[in-house]
N, C-alpha and C positions, 0 to 999 in steps of 0.2 A: 952634149947639146950645142947646137950652133949659137953663136953670140950675136947680138944686135950690133950694128955698125953704122956710123955716120961718116960719110966721106965727101970729098969734093967731086963735083961733076967731072967725068972723064977718068976717074981713078978706077983701079981694079980692086975687087973685093973677093976674098976667099972664105967660104963657109965650110966648116968641118964637123963631122959627126962620126962616132965610132960605136959599132954594136958591141955589146958585152956578152960574154958567155961563149958557148961553142958555136963556131961558124960552120960553113961559110954564110955570109950575109949578102943580101941584095939591098940596094939603096934606090930610092926614087925621090928626088928633090921636087918641091912644089913652090910655086910663087902665088901667094894669095889663094891657096887651095887648089890650084891648077897644076897638074904634072908638067914638068919641063922636059921636053923631048931630049933624049940623049944624056940627061943628068942622072947617071946611074952608078956613081962611085961614092966613096965616103967623103969626097970633097967636091964642092961646086964653086966655080969661079964666075963672077959677073965681071965682064970686061967693059971698059969705057962706060961706067955707070951714067945713066941719064934718068930723067923723070919717069920714063917707062919702066925702069927697074925698081923704083921705090915700092916698098910694101913689105909683106911678111913672107919669110922663107922658112920652110920646115922640110924635114926629110922623113920618109916612111922606110922603116927597116924591117925586112923579113928574113927568116932563116933561123938557125940555131936549133934548139931542142924541139921546137914546134914550128916546122917550116911553113905552116899555113897562117900563123899568127903575124899580125902587123903591128909594129910599135911606131907611133908618130912622135917626133921630137916636139919640144916647145917651139913656138914660132920665134924667129929672129927678125927684128925690124931692120930694114935697110933704108937709110935716109940720106939726103944730100944736104950738105951744109952743116950747121951747128948741131942740129938734132937736139938731144938732151930731153929734159922734162918740161920745157916751156912750150905749152900749147901744141902746135902742129908738128908733132914728133916725126911723122913720115913725109912732111912737106907736100901733102896732096891738096893743100889749100883750105882744109877744114879741120876742126878738132872733132874727132870721132872715136869709135871703139878701136880702130886700128892704132890710133895714137896711145890710147890707154894700154893696149896690149904691149906695145913697144916699151912703154915706161915700166910696166911690170916685169917684162923680160930683162930689161937693163938692170933693174934692182935685184932680181933673182940671180943674175950673173955676177953680182958683186960690184956693179958699176955705180957711181954716184951721180947725182943730178945737180947741175949748177943752181 
């Protein structure tokens, strides 16, 4: 499962996911539910992170024993700055369900909140 990350503006971020079982697998990364053109390997890099990149990233994996089945990872929140569990987790200017999902994902990934 990809992990939530909070970075400084301008940093690069790498999300990683690995299919389990018998491959080969195909990958399609998404940002806020929208497929990202060309993002079709098990890693996805966001270069020079800006406010436009903030949000939830997940990956859909197909292949294995049932090549028509699609498995979708948990969403990983990308935020700029401190992030964490204080209010506006994804720095979009409001506290909303995307913030809550980011907090849940961080806790499920074993991260602690300040």
